[in-house]
All heavy atoms as a GROMACS GRO file, in nm:
protein
  584
    1MET      N    1  -5.746  -2.517  -0.962
    1MET     CA    2  -5.688  -2.420  -0.875
    1MET      C    3  -5.783  -2.300  -0.868
    1MET      O    4  -5.833  -2.253  -0.968
    1MET     CB    5  -5.552  -2.376  -0.928
    1MET     CG    6  -5.489  -2.272  -0.842
    1MET     SD    7  -5.337  -2.208  -0.910
    1MET     CE    8  -5.223  -2.320  -0.836
    2ILE      N    9  -5.804  -2.249  -0.751
    2ILE     CA   10  -5.890  -2.135  -0.730
    2ILE      C   11  -5.805  -2.010  -0.719
    2ILE      O   12  -5.711  -2.004  -0.642
    2ILE     CB   13  -5.973  -2.152  -0.601
    2ILE    CG1   14  -6.061  -2.276  -0.610
    2ILE    CG2   15  -6.057  -2.028  -0.576
    2ILE    CD1   16  -6.133  -2.308  -0.483
    3SER      N   17  -5.838  -1.915  -0.801
    3SER     CA   18  -5.763  -1.790  -0.795
    3SER      C   19  -5.839  -1.690  -0.708
    3SER      O   20  -5.961  -1.687  -0.707
    3SER     CB   21  -5.742  -1.733  -0.934
    3SER     OG   22  -5.866  -1.699  -0.989
    4HIS      N   23  -5.764  -1.615  -0.638
    4HIS     CA   24  -5.825  -1.515  -0.550
    4HIS      C   25  -5.829  -1.382  -0.624
    4HIS      O   26  -5.727  -1.332  -0.670
    4HIS     CB   27  -5.743  -1.499  -0.421
    4HIS     CG   28  -5.744  -1.622  -0.337
    4HIS    ND1   29  -5.854  -1.660  -0.264
    4HIS    CD2   30  -5.650  -1.716  -0.315
    4HIS    CE1   31  -5.827  -1.771  -0.200
    4HIS    NE2   32  -5.702  -1.808  -0.230
    5THR      N   33  -5.946  -1.330  -0.638
    5THR     CA   34  -5.961  -1.199  -0.700
    5THR      C   35  -6.024  -1.105  -0.598
    5THR      O   36  -6.106  -1.145  -0.516
    5THR     CB   37  -6.051  -1.205  -0.825
    5THR    OG1   38  -6.179  -1.252  -0.787
    5THR    CG2   39  -5.990  -1.294  -0.931
    6SER      N   40  -5.985  -0.987  -0.607
    6SER     CA   41  -6.045  -0.887  -0.518
    6SER      C   42  -6.109  -0.778  -0.603
    6SER      O   43  -6.058  -0.741  -0.708
    6SER     CB   44  -5.939  -0.826  -0.425
    6SER     OG   45  -5.844  -0.755  -0.501
    7GLN      N   46  -6.217  -0.734  -0.555
    7GLN     CA   47  -6.287  -0.626  -0.624
    7GLN      C   48  -6.261  -0.497  -0.548
    7GLN      O   49  -6.278  -0.489  -0.428
    7GLN     CB   50  -6.436  -0.651  -0.629
    7GLN     CG   51  -6.475  -0.764  -0.720
    7GLN     CD   52  -6.625  -0.781  -0.725
    7GLN    OE1   53  -6.695  -0.743  -0.633
    7GLN    NE2   54  -6.674  -0.837  -0.834
    8VAL      N   55  -6.218  -0.400  -0.623
    8VAL     CA   56  -6.196  -0.270  -0.565
    8VAL      C   57  -6.309  -0.180  -0.613
    8VAL      O   58  -6.326  -0.161  -0.733
    8VAL     CB   59  -6.059  -0.211  -0.606
    8VAL    CG1   60  -6.041  -0.072  -0.550
    8VAL    CG2   61  -5.948  -0.304  -0.564
    9SER      N   62  -6.385  -0.132  -0.520
    9SER     CA   63  -6.495  -0.044  -0.559
    9SER      C   64  -6.458   0.099  -0.521
    9SER      O   65  -6.398   0.125  -0.418
    9SER     CB   66  -6.626  -0.085  -0.491
    9SER     OG   67  -6.612  -0.073  -0.351
   10TYR      N   68  -6.494   0.188  -0.608
   10TYR     CA   69  -6.466   0.329  -0.586
   10TYR      C   70  -6.583   0.390  -0.512
   10TYR      O   71  -6.697   0.384  -0.557
   10TYR     CB   72  -6.444   0.400  -0.720
   10TYR     CG   73  -6.425   0.547  -0.706
   10TYR    CD1   74  -6.309   0.599  -0.650
   10TYR    CD2   75  -6.524   0.635  -0.745
   10TYR    CE1   76  -6.291   0.734  -0.636
   10TYR    CE2   77  -6.507   0.771  -0.731
   10TYR     CZ   78  -6.391   0.820  -0.676
   10TYR     OH   79  -6.374   0.955  -0.661
   11LYS      N   80  -6.554   0.447  -0.399
   11LYS     CA   81  -6.658   0.514  -0.321
   11LYS      C   82  -6.628   0.664  -0.321
   11LYS      O   83  -6.532   0.707  -0.260
   11LYS     CB   84  -6.658   0.463  -0.178
   11LYS     CG   85  -6.694   0.318  -0.165
   11LYS     CD   86  -6.690   0.273  -0.022
   11LYS     CE   87  -6.716   0.125  -0.012
   11LYS     NZ   88  -6.705   0.077   0.124
   12PRO      N   89  -6.708   0.739  -0.394
   12PRO     CA   90  -6.683   0.883  -0.395
   12PRO      C   91  -6.709   0.943  -0.257
   12PRO      O   92  -6.802   0.902  -0.188
   12PRO     CB   93  -6.781   0.938  -0.498
   12PRO     CG   94  -6.886   0.834  -0.510
   12PRO     CD   95  -6.822   0.702  -0.475
   13ASN      N   96  -6.626   1.034  -0.219
   13ASN     CA   97  -6.646   1.101  -0.092
   13ASN      C   98  -6.688   1.246  -0.116
   13ASN      O   99  -6.695   1.293  -0.228
   13ASN     CB  100  -6.520   1.094  -0.004
   13ASN     CG  101  -6.399   1.152  -0.074
   13ASN    OD1  102  -6.410   1.219  -0.175
   13ASN    ND2  103  -6.283   1.127  -0.019
   14GLY      N  104  -6.714   1.316  -0.011
   14GLY     CA  105  -6.759   1.454  -0.023
   14GLY      C  106  -6.655   1.545  -0.083
   14GLY      O  107  -6.687   1.645  -0.146
   15LEU      N  108  -6.526   1.511  -0.065
   15LEU     CA  109  -6.419   1.595  -0.119
   15LEU      C  110  -6.421   1.597  -0.271
   15LEU      O  111  -6.400   1.701  -0.332
   15LEU     CB  112  -6.283   1.546  -0.068
   15LEU     CG  113  -6.163   1.627  -0.109
   15LEU    CD1  114  -6.174   1.769  -0.054
   15LEU    CD2  115  -6.036   1.563  -0.059
   16ASP      N  116  -6.450   1.483  -0.333
   16ASP     CA  117  -6.458   1.478  -0.479
   16ASP      C  118  -6.573   1.565  -0.531
   16ASP      O  119  -6.558   1.634  -0.631
   16ASP     CB  120  -6.479   1.334  -0.528
   16ASP     CG  121  -6.357   1.247  -0.506
   16ASP    OD1  122  -6.246   1.304  -0.492
   16ASP    OD2  123  -6.372   1.124  -0.501
   17ASP      N  124  -6.685   1.561  -0.462
   17ASP     CA  125  -6.798   1.644  -0.503
   17ASP      C  126  -6.766   1.792  -0.488
   17ASP      O  127  -6.802   1.872  -0.573
   17ASP     CB  128  -6.922   1.610  -0.420
   17ASP     CG  129  -6.977   1.472  -0.451
   17ASP    OD1  130  -6.948   1.420  -0.560
   17ASP    OD2  131  -7.047   1.416  -0.364
   18LYS      N  132  -6.700   1.828  -0.380
   18LYS     CA  133  -6.664   1.968  -0.358
   18LYS      C  134  -6.564   2.016  -0.462
   18LYS      O  135  -6.575   2.128  -0.512
   18LYS     CB  136  -6.606   1.988  -0.218
   18LYS     CG  137  -6.708   1.974  -0.110
   18LYS     CD  138  -6.646   1.990   0.027
   18LYS     CE  139  -6.748   1.963   0.135
   18LYS     NZ  140  -6.690   1.970   0.269
   19LEU      N  141  -6.469   1.931  -0.496
   19LEU     CA  142  -6.369   1.968  -0.596
   19LEU      C  143  -6.435   1.987  -0.733
   19LEU      O  144  -6.407   2.083  -0.804
   19LEU     CB  145  -6.260   1.862  -0.604
   19LEU     CG  146  -6.149   1.888  -0.705
   19LEU    CD1  147  -6.074   2.015  -0.668
   19LEU    CD2  148  -6.056   1.770  -0.711
   20ALA      N  149  -6.524   1.897  -0.769
   20ALA     CA  150  -6.595   1.909  -0.896
   20ALA      C  151  -6.680   2.036  -0.899
   20ALA      O  152  -6.685   2.106  -1.000
   20ALA     CB  153  -6.682   1.787  -0.920
   21PHE      N  154  -6.745   2.065  -0.786
   21PHE     CA  155  -6.825   2.186  -0.778
   21PHE      C  156  -6.739   2.311  -0.797
   21PHE      O  157  -6.775   2.400  -0.875
   21PHE     CB  158  -6.897   2.192  -0.643
   21PHE     CG  159  -6.975   2.317  -0.621
   21PHE    CD1  160  -7.100   2.332  -0.677
   21PHE    CD2  161  -6.923   2.420  -0.545
   21PHE    CE1  162  -7.173   2.448  -0.658
   21PHE    CE2  163  -6.995   2.536  -0.524
   21PHE     CZ  164  -7.120   2.550  -0.581
   22VAL      N  165  -6.626   2.314  -0.730
   22VAL     CA  166  -6.537   2.431  -0.739
   22VAL      C  167  -6.481   2.445  -0.880
   22VAL      O  168  -6.472   2.555  -0.934
   22VAL     CB  169  -6.425   2.422  -0.634
   22VAL    CG1  170  -6.316   2.524  -0.660
   22VAL    CG2  171  -6.482   2.440  -0.496
   23LEU      N  172  -6.444   2.333  -0.943
   23LEU     CA  173  -6.387   2.339  -1.077
   23LEU      C  174  -6.487   2.383  -1.183
   23LEU      O  175  -6.449   2.428  -1.290
   23LEU     CB  176  -6.326   2.203  -1.115
   23LEU     CG  177  -6.199   2.165  -1.041
   23LEU    CD1  178  -6.155   2.025  -1.081
   23LEU    CD2  179  -6.089   2.266  -1.066
   24ILE      N  180  -6.614   2.370  -1.152
   24ILE     CA  181  -6.717   2.419  -1.244
   24ILE      C  182  -6.760   2.561  -1.206
   24ILE      O  183  -6.771   2.649  -1.290
   24ILE     CB  184  -6.839   2.325  -1.246
   24ILE    CG1  185  -6.800   2.189  -1.304
   24ILE    CG2  186  -6.954   2.386  -1.327
   24ILE    CD1  187  -6.907   2.084  -1.289
   25PHE      N  188  -6.783   2.583  -1.077
   25PHE     CA  189  -6.838   2.710  -1.031
   25PHE      C  190  -6.743   2.827  -1.052
   25PHE      O  191  -6.783   2.932  -1.103
   25PHE     CB  192  -6.876   2.701  -0.882
   25PHE     CG  193  -6.938   2.826  -0.828
   25PHE    CD1  194  -7.073   2.848  -0.845
   25PHE    CD2  195  -6.863   2.921  -0.763
   25PHE    CE1  196  -7.133   2.963  -0.796
   25PHE    CE2  197  -6.921   3.037  -0.715
   25PHE     CZ  198  -7.056   3.057  -0.731
   26VAL      N  199  -6.617   2.811  -1.013
   26VAL     CA  200  -6.523   2.923  -1.015
   26VAL      C  201  -6.498   2.976  -1.158
   26VAL      O  202  -6.508   3.097  -1.180
   26VAL     CB  203  -6.392   2.886  -0.944
   26VAL    CG1  204  -6.286   2.991  -0.964
   26VAL    CG2  205  -6.418   2.865  -0.795
   27PRO      N  206  -6.467   2.891  -1.256
   27PRO     CA  207  -6.448   2.947  -1.392
   27PRO      C  208  -6.575   3.011  -1.448
   27PRO      O  209  -6.568   3.116  -1.512
   27PRO     CB  210  -6.406   2.827  -1.476
   27PRO     CG  211  -6.360   2.724  -1.382
   27PRO     CD  212  -6.434   2.748  -1.254
   28CYS      N  213  -6.689   2.948  -1.425
   28CYS     CA  214  -6.815   3.006  -1.475
   28CYS      C  215  -6.843   3.139  -1.407
   28CYS      O  216  -6.885   3.235  -1.473
   28CYS     CB  217  -6.931   2.909  -1.450
   28CYS     SG  218  -6.925   2.762  -1.552
   29PHE      N  219  -6.818   3.148  -1.277
   29PHE     CA  220  -6.840   3.272  -1.205
   29PHE      C  221  -6.748   3.381  -1.258
   29PHE      O  222  -6.790   3.495  -1.279
   29PHE     CB  223  -6.818   3.251  -1.055
   29PHE     CG  224  -6.857   3.370  -0.971
   29PHE    CD1  225  -6.988   3.387  -0.931
   29PHE    CD2  226  -6.764   3.464  -0.934
   29PHE    CE1  227  -7.026   3.496  -0.854
   29PHE    CE2  228  -6.800   3.574  -0.858
   29PHE     CZ  229  -6.931   3.590  -0.818
   30ALA      N  230  -6.622   3.347  -1.283
   30ALA     CA  231  -6.526   3.446  -1.332
   30ALA      C  232  -6.566   3.498  -1.469
   30ALA      O  233  -6.560   3.620  -1.495
   30ALA     CB  234  -6.386   3.386  -1.336
   31VAL      N  235  -6.607   3.410  -1.557
   31VAL     CA  236  -6.645   3.452  -1.693
   31VAL      C  237  -6.771   3.538  -1.689
   31VAL      O  238  -6.775   3.646  -1.750
   31VAL     CB  239  -6.667   3.328  -1.784
   31VAL    CG1  240  -6.735   3.366  -1.914
   31VAL    CG2  241  -6.535   3.260  -1.811
   32LEU      N  242  -6.872   3.492  -1.617
   32LEU     CA  243  -6.996   3.569  -1.613
   32LEU      C  244  -6.981   3.699  -1.535
   32LEU      O  245  -7.045   3.800  -1.569
   32LEU     CB  246  -7.108   3.484  -1.553
   32LEU     CG  247  -7.155   3.368  -1.640
   32LEU    CD1  248  -7.264   3.289  -1.571
   32LEU    CD2  249  -7.202   3.416  -1.776
   33LEU      N  250  -6.895   3.702  -1.433
   33LEU     CA  251  -6.872   3.826  -1.360
   33LEU      C  252  -6.803   3.930  -1.448
   33LEU      O  253  -6.842   4.046  -1.450
   33LEU     CB  254  -6.788   3.801  -1.234
   33LEU     CG  255  -6.758   3.925  -1.150
   33LEU    CD1  256  -6.886   3.984  -1.094
   33LEU    CD2  257  -6.660   3.891  -1.040
   34SER      N  258  -6.703   3.885  -1.524
   34SER     CA  259  -6.637   3.980  -1.614
   34SER      C  260  -6.734   4.031  -1.720
   34SER      O  261  -6.733   4.149  -1.755
   34SER     CB  262  -6.514   3.916  -1.678
   34SER     OG  263  -6.551   3.806  -1.758
   35PHE      N  264  -6.820   3.944  -1.769
   35PHE     CA  265  -6.922   3.984  -1.865
   35PHE      C  266  -7.018   4.086  -1.803
   35PHE      O  267  -7.049   4.189  -1.864
   35PHE     CB  268  -6.999   3.860  -1.912
   35PHE     CG  269  -7.117   3.888  -1.998
   35PHE    CD1  270  -7.101   3.927  -2.129
   35PHE    CD2  271  -7.244   3.876  -1.948
   35PHE    CE1  272  -7.210   3.955  -2.210
   35PHE    CE2  273  -7.355   3.903  -2.026
   35PHE     CZ  274  -7.337   3.943  -2.157
   36ALA      N  275  -7.064   4.059  -1.682
   36ALA     CA  276  -7.161   4.148  -1.616
   36ALA      C  277  -7.098   4.283  -1.581
   36ALA      O  278  -7.162   4.387  -1.598
   36ALA     CB  279  -7.215   4.081  -1.490
   37VAL      N  280  -6.974   4.282  -1.534
   37VAL     CA  281  -6.908   4.408  -1.500
   37VAL      C  282  -6.884   4.491  -1.625
   37VAL      O  283  -6.908   4.613  -1.625
   37VAL     CB  284  -6.776   4.382  -1.424
   37VAL    CG1  285  -6.692   4.506  -1.413
   37VAL    CG2  286  -6.805   4.325  -1.286
   38LEU      N  287  -6.840   4.427  -1.731
   38LEU     CA  288  -6.820   4.499  -1.857
   38LEU      C  289  -6.951   4.558  -1.908
   38LEU      O  290  -6.957   4.674  -1.949
   38LEU     CB  291  -6.758   4.407  -1.961
   38LEU     CG  292  -6.730   4.470  -2.097
   38LEU    CD1  293  -6.621   4.577  -2.084
   38LEU    CD2  294  -6.687   4.365  -2.196
   39ALA      N  295  -7.057   4.480  -1.904
   39ALA     CA  296  -7.187   4.529  -1.949
   39ALA      C  297  -7.237   4.642  -1.859
   39ALA      O  298  -7.296   4.739  -1.907
   39ALA     CB  299  -7.288   4.415  -1.950
   40GLN      N  300  -7.211   4.631  -1.729
   40GLN     CA  301  -7.252   4.736  -1.635
   40GLN      C  302  -7.178   4.867  -1.665
   40GLN      O  303  -7.237   4.974  -1.662
   40GLN     CB  304  -7.222   4.691  -1.492
   40GLN     CG  305  -7.268   4.786  -1.385
   40GLN     CD  306  -7.416   4.773  -1.357
   40GLN    OE1  307  -7.474   4.668  -1.375
   40GLN    NE2  308  -7.477   4.881  -1.314
   41LEU      N  309  -7.049   4.856  -1.695
   41LEU     CA  310  -6.970   4.976  -1.725
   41LEU      C  311  -7.014   5.043  -1.855
   41LEU      O  312  -7.010   5.165  -1.867
   41LEU     CB  313  -6.821   4.939  -1.733
   41LEU     CG  314  -6.755   4.901  -1.601
   41LEU    CD1  315  -6.613   4.853  -1.626
   41LEU    CD2  316  -6.757   5.017  -1.504
   42VAL      N  317  -7.054   4.962  -1.951
   42VAL     CA  318  -7.099   5.015  -2.079
   42VAL      C  319  -7.242   5.070  -2.069
   42VAL      O  320  -7.282   5.155  -2.147
   42VAL     CB  321  -7.088   4.907  -2.190
   42VAL    CG1  322  -7.146   4.953  -2.321
   42VAL    CG2  323  -6.945   4.865  -2.207
   43GLY      N  324  -7.316   5.023  -1.971
   43GLY     CA  325  -7.453   5.071  -1.951
   43GLY      C  326  -7.559   4.981  -2.009
   43GLY      O  327  -7.671   5.025  -2.033
   44LEU      N  328  -7.526   4.854  -2.032
   44LEU     CA  329  -7.623   4.760  -2.087
   44LEU      C  330  -7.702   4.692  -1.976
   44LEU      O  331  -7.654   4.679  -1.864
   44LEU     CB  332  -7.551   4.655  -2.172
   44LEU     CG  333  -7.473   4.708  -2.291
   44LEU    CD1  334  -7.396   4.595  -2.357
   44LEU    CD2  335  -7.568   4.772  -2.391
   45ARG      N  336  -7.820   4.645  -2.009
   45ARG     CA  337  -7.903   4.573  -1.911
   45ARG      C  338  -7.868   4.425  -1.917
   45ARG      O  339  -7.934   4.346  -1.985
   45ARG     CB  340  -8.050   4.594  -1.941
   45ARG     CG  341  -8.093   4.737  -1.924
   45ARG     CD  342  -8.240   4.754  -1.957
   45ARG     NE  343  -8.280   4.890  -1.936
   45ARG     CZ  344  -8.359   4.928  -1.836
   45ARG    NH1  345  -8.406   4.837  -1.753
   45ARG    NH2  346  -8.391   5.053  -1.822
   46TRP      N  347  -7.766   4.386  -1.846
   46TRP     CA  348  -7.713   4.250  -1.852
   46TRP      C  349  -7.797   4.149  -1.776
   46TRP      O  350  -7.790   4.030  -1.802
   46TRP     CB  351  -7.570   4.247  -1.798
   46TRP     CG  352  -7.559   4.295  -1.656
   46TRP    CD1  353  -7.538   4.422  -1.616
   46TRP    CD2  354  -7.571   4.216  -1.539
   46TRP    NE1  355  -7.536   4.428  -1.480
   46TRP    CE2  356  -7.556   4.303  -1.430
   46TRP    CE3  357  -7.593   4.080  -1.515
   46TRP    CZ2  358  -7.563   4.258  -1.298
   46TRP    CZ3  359  -7.600   4.037  -1.384
   46TRP    CH2  360  -7.585   4.124  -1.277
   47LYS      N  361  -7.877   4.192  -1.680
   47LYS     CA  362  -7.954   4.098  -1.598
   47LYS      C  363  -8.054   4.017  -1.680
   47LYS      O  364  -8.081   3.902  -1.648
   47LYS     CB  365  -8.027   4.171  -1.486
   47LYS     CG  366  -7.935   4.222  -1.379
   47LYS     CD  367  -8.014   4.290  -1.268
   47LYS     CE  368  -7.923   4.347  -1.163
   47LYS     NZ  369  -7.998   4.410  -1.055
   48SER      N  370  -8.106   4.075  -1.784
   48SER     CA  371  -8.202   4.002  -1.867
   48SER      C  372  -8.134   3.897  -1.954
   48SER      O  373  -8.198   3.806  -2.004
   48SER     CB  374  -8.282   4.098  -1.954
   48SER     OG  375  -8.196   4.165  -2.044
   49TRP      N  376  -8.004   3.908  -1.972
   49TRP     CA  377  -7.930   3.812  -2.054
   49TRP      C  378  -7.889   3.688  -1.975
   49TRP      O  379  -7.867   3.582  -2.033
   49TRP     CB  380  -7.804   3.874  -2.112
   49TRP     CG  381  -7.830   3.992  -2.201
   49TRP    CD1  382  -7.948   4.027  -2.261
   49TRP    CD2  383  -7.735   4.089  -2.241
   49TRP    NE1  384  -7.932   4.140  -2.334
   49TRP    CE2  385  -7.802   4.181  -2.324
   49TRP    CE3  386  -7.601   4.108  -2.215
   49TRP    CZ2  387  -7.737   4.288  -2.382
   49TRP    CZ3  388  -7.537   4.215  -2.273
   49TRP    CH2  389  -7.605   4.305  -2.355
   50LEU      N  390  -7.874   3.702  -1.844
   50LEU     CA  391  -7.830   3.590  -1.760
   50LEU      C  392  -7.949   3.528  -1.688
   50LEU      O  393  -8.018   3.596  -1.613
   50LEU     CB  394  -7.726   3.636  -1.658
   50LEU     CG  395  -7.598   3.697  -1.713
   50LEU    CD1  396  -7.508   3.742  -1.600
   50LEU    CD2  397  -7.526   3.600  -1.802
   51PRO      N  398  -7.975   3.400  -1.710
   51PRO     CA  399  -8.090   3.337  -1.644
   51PRO      C  400  -8.070   3.330  -1.493
   51PRO      O  401  -7.962   3.296  -1.445
   51PRO     CB  402  -8.093   3.196  -1.706
   51PRO     CG  403  -7.955   3.173  -1.754
   51PRO     CD  404  -7.900   3.307  -1.792
   52GLY      N  405  -8.170   3.366  -1.419
   52GLY     CA  406  -8.164   3.363  -1.274
   52GLY      C  407  -8.122   3.495  -1.212
   52GLY      O  408  -8.134   3.514  -1.092
   53ALA      N  409  -8.073   3.588  -1.290
   53ALA     CA  410  -8.022   3.714  -1.236
   53ALA      C  411  -8.123   3.827  -1.245
   53ALA      O  412  -8.092   3.939  -1.204
   53ALA     CB  413  -7.895   3.753  -1.311
   54GLU      N  414  -8.240   3.801  -1.293
   54GLU     CA  415  -8.335   3.909  -1.321
   54GLU      C  416  -8.375   3.989  -1.198
   54GLU      O  417  -8.388   4.110  -1.204
   54GLU     CB  418  -8.461   3.852  -1.388
   54GLU     CG  419  -8.438   3.796  -1.526
   54GLU     CD  420  -8.399   3.649  -1.523
   54GLU    OE1  421  -8.395   3.588  -1.413
   54GLU    OE2  422  -8.370   3.594  -1.630
   55ASN      N  423  -8.395   3.925  -1.084
   55ASN     CA  424  -8.446   3.994  -0.966
   55ASN      C  425  -8.339   4.021  -0.861
   55ASN      O  426  -8.372   4.055  -0.748
   55ASN     CB  427  -8.558   3.912  -0.903
   55ASN     CG  428  -8.677   3.899  -0.996
   55ASN    OD1  429  -8.707   3.991  -1.070
   55ASN    ND2  430  -8.742   3.786  -0.994
   56MET      N  431  -8.214   4.007  -0.894
   56MET     CA  432  -8.107   4.027  -0.797
   56MET      C  433  -8.073   4.175  -0.785
   56MET      O  434  -8.088   4.251  -0.879
   56MET     CB  435  -7.983   3.947  -0.835
   56MET     CG  436  -8.005   3.798  -0.834
   56MET     SD  437  -8.049   3.745  -0.670
   56MET     CE  438  -8.140   3.599  -0.706
   57THR      N  439  -8.024   4.213  -0.667
   57THR     CA  440  -8.001   4.355  -0.639
   57THR      C  441  -7.863   4.404  -0.677
   57THR      O  442  -7.844   4.522  -0.701
   57THR     CB  443  -8.024   4.384  -0.490
   57THR    OG1  444  -7.938   4.299  -0.414
   57THR    CG2  445  -8.168   4.358  -0.451
   58ASN      N  446  -7.763   4.314  -0.682
   58ASN     CA  447  -7.628   4.360  -0.717
   58ASN      C  448  -7.564   4.263  -0.815
   58ASN      O  449  -7.618   4.157  -0.846
   58ASN     CB  450  -7.541   4.379  -0.592
   58ASN     CG  451  -7.520   4.251  -0.513
   58ASN    OD1  452  -7.523   4.142  -0.568
   58ASN    ND2  453  -7.499   4.266  -0.384
   59VAL      N  454  -7.448   4.299  -0.863
   59VAL     CA  455  -7.379   4.221  -0.966
   59VAL      C  456  -7.341   4.083  -0.915
   59VAL      O  457  -7.363   3.981  -0.982
   59VAL     CB  458  -7.254   4.297  -1.017
   59VAL    CG1  459  -7.175   4.212  -1.114
   59VAL    CG2  460  -7.293   4.428  -1.082
   60PHE      N  461  -7.284   4.076  -0.796
   60PHE     CA  462  -7.237   3.947  -0.744
   60PHE      C  463  -7.351   3.849  -0.720
   60PHE      O  464  -7.339   3.731  -0.753
   60PHE     CB  465  -7.156   3.967  -0.615
   60PHE     CG  466  -7.027   4.039  -0.638
   60PHE    CD1  467  -7.011   4.170  -0.599
   60PHE    CD2  468  -6.921   3.976  -0.701
   60PHE    CE1  469  -6.892   4.237  -0.621
   60PHE    CE2  470  -6.802   4.041  -0.724
   60PHE     CZ  471  -6.788   4.173  -0.683
   61ALA      N  472  -7.461   3.897  -0.664
   61ALA     CA  473  -7.576   3.809  -0.642
   61ALA      C  474  -7.636   3.763  -0.775
   61ALA      O  475  -7.675   3.647  -0.788
   61ALA     CB  476  -7.681   3.881  -0.559
   62GLY      N  477  -7.641   3.851  -0.873
   62GLY     CA  478  -7.694   3.814  -1.004
   62GLY      C  479  -7.608   3.712  -1.074
   62GLY      O  480  -7.658   3.616  -1.133
   63VAL      N  481  -7.477   3.729  -1.067
   63VAL     CA  482  -7.386   3.634  -1.131
   63VAL      C  483  -7.392   3.500  -1.059
   63VAL      O  484  -7.393   3.394  -1.122
   63VAL     CB  485  -7.243   3.690  -1.134
   63VAL    CG1  486  -7.144   3.585  -1.179
   63VAL    CG2  487  -7.236   3.810  -1.227
   64LYS      N  488  -7.396   3.502  -0.926
   64LYS     CA  489  -7.404   3.378  -0.849
   64LYS      C  490  -7.531   3.301  -0.884
   64LYS      O  491  -7.527   3.179  -0.907
   64LYS     CB  492  -7.401   3.410  -0.700
   64LYS     CG  493  -7.402   3.290  -0.612
   64LYS     CD  494  -7.392   3.332  -0.464
   64LYS     CE  495  -7.402   3.214  -0.372
   64LYS     NZ  496  -7.400   3.256  -0.231
   65ALA      N  497  -7.644   3.370  -0.891
   65ALA     CA  498  -7.770   3.305  -0.928
   65ALA      C  499  -7.764   3.249  -1.070
   65ALA      O  500  -7.814   3.140  -1.097
   65ALA     CB  501  -7.885   3.404  -0.915
   66SER      N  502  -7.700   3.322  -1.157
   66SER     CA  503  -7.688   3.276  -1.295
   66SER      C  504  -7.600   3.152  -1.306
   66SER      O  505  -7.631   3.059  -1.382
   66SER     CB  506  -7.632   3.389  -1.381
   66SER     OG  507  -7.621   3.347  -1.514
   67VAL      N  508  -7.491   3.149  -1.231
   67VAL     CA  509  -7.403   3.032  -1.234
   67VAL      C  510  -7.475   2.910  -1.178
   67VAL      O  511  -7.466   2.800  -1.234
   67VAL     CB  512  -7.272   3.059  -1.158
   67VAL    CG1  513  -7.190   2.933  -1.142
   67VAL    CG2  514  -7.191   3.165  -1.230
   68TYR      N  515  -7.549   2.926  -1.070
   68TYR     CA  516  -7.625   2.814  -1.014
   68TYR      C  517  -7.730   2.765  -1.114
   68TYR      O  518  -7.752   2.644  -1.128
   68TYR     CB  519  -7.691   2.851  -0.883
   68TYR     CG  520  -7.597   2.846  -0.765
   68TYR    CD1  521  -7.583   2.954  -0.679
   68TYR    CD2  522  -7.522   2.731  -0.738
   68TYR    CE1  523  -7.498   2.950  -0.571
   68TYR    CE2  524  -7.437   2.727  -0.630
   68TYR     CZ  525  -7.425   2.835  -0.547
   68TYR     OH  526  -7.341   2.830  -0.440
   69THR      N  527  -7.794   2.856  -1.184
   69THR     CA  528  -7.892   2.816  -1.286
   69THR      C  529  -7.824   2.740  -1.399
   69THR      O  530  -7.872   2.636  -1.444
   69THR     CB  531  -7.963   2.940  -1.343
   69THR    OG1  532  -8.026   3.010  -1.236
   69THR    CG2  533  -8.067   2.901  -1.446
   70PHE      N  534  -7.709   2.790  -1.442
   70PHE     CA  535  -7.631   2.723  -1.546
   70PHE      C  536  -7.586   2.584  -1.501
   70PHE      O  537  -7.598   2.486  -1.575
   70PHE     CB  538  -7.511   2.808  -1.583
   70PHE     CG  539  -7.415   2.741  -1.675
   70PHE    CD1  540  -7.447   2.717  -1.808
   70PHE    CD2  541  -7.290   2.701  -1.629
   70PHE    CE1  542  -7.358   2.655  -1.894
   70PHE    CE2  543  -7.201   2.638  -1.714
   70PHE     CZ  544  -7.235   2.615  -1.846
   71MET      N  545  -7.538   2.573  -1.378
   71MET     CA  546  -7.490   2.445  -1.327
   71MET      C  547  -7.603   2.343  -1.314
   71MET      O  548  -7.579   2.224  -1.332
   71MET     CB  549  -7.420   2.464  -1.193
   71MET     CG  550  -7.285   2.530  -1.205
   71MET     SD  551  -7.205   2.559  -1.047
   71MET     CE  552  -7.186   2.393  -0.986
   72SER      N  553  -7.723   2.388  -1.283
   72SER     CA  554  -7.834   2.293  -1.273
   72SER      C  555  -7.869   2.232  -1.407
   72SER      O  556  -7.924   2.123  -1.413
   72SER     CB  557  -7.956   2.364  -1.213
   72SER     OG  558  -8.011   2.455  -1.305
   73HIS      N  559  -7.832   2.296  -1.514
   73HIS     CA  560  -7.857   2.241  -1.648
   73HIS      C  561  -7.748   2.144  -1.694
   73HIS      O  562  -7.776   2.057  -1.775
   73HIS     CB  563  -7.870   2.353  -1.752
   73HIS     CG  564  -7.992   2.435  -1.735
   73HIS    ND1  565  -8.119   2.388  -1.762
   73HIS    CD2  566  -8.009   2.562  -1.692
   73HIS    CE1  567  -8.207   2.482  -1.738
   73HIS    NE2  568  -8.143   2.590  -1.694
   74ILE      N  569  -7.626   2.159  -1.643
   74ILE     CA  570  -7.519   2.071  -1.691
   74ILE      C  571  -7.492   1.953  -1.599
   74ILE      O  572  -7.427   1.858  -1.639
   74ILE     CB  573  -7.389   2.150  -1.711
   74ILE    CG1  574  -7.337   2.210  -1.583
   74ILE    CG2  575  -7.405   2.255  -1.817
   74ILE    CD1  576  -7.198   2.268  -1.594
   75ILE      N  577  -7.540   1.958  -1.476
   75ILE     CA  578  -7.513   1.846  -1.383
   75ILE      C  579  -7.633   1.756  -1.374
   75ILE      O  580  -7.741   1.787  -1.378
   75ILE     CB  581  -7.474   1.898  -1.245
   75ILE    CG1  582  -7.343   1.973  -1.256
   75ILE    CG2  583  -7.462   1.787  -1.144
   75ILE    CD1  584  -7.293   2.033  -1.128
   0.00000   0.00000   0.00000
């Protein structure tokens, strides 16, 4: 007797990639932004501590660059 089997293959779509990106980017951005704002208020030079943020002009651009640098190491 021949049994019929079907193979189900998982095809990732763009939505899964976007969701994974958001689930990594948003928490990292929130943590590093709070760190950068706190350091800015205290008067510390936080840009040298975050990789990728050294040449950025404002806090948000520096944190965004730092998160992208961090994400390139974990993905």
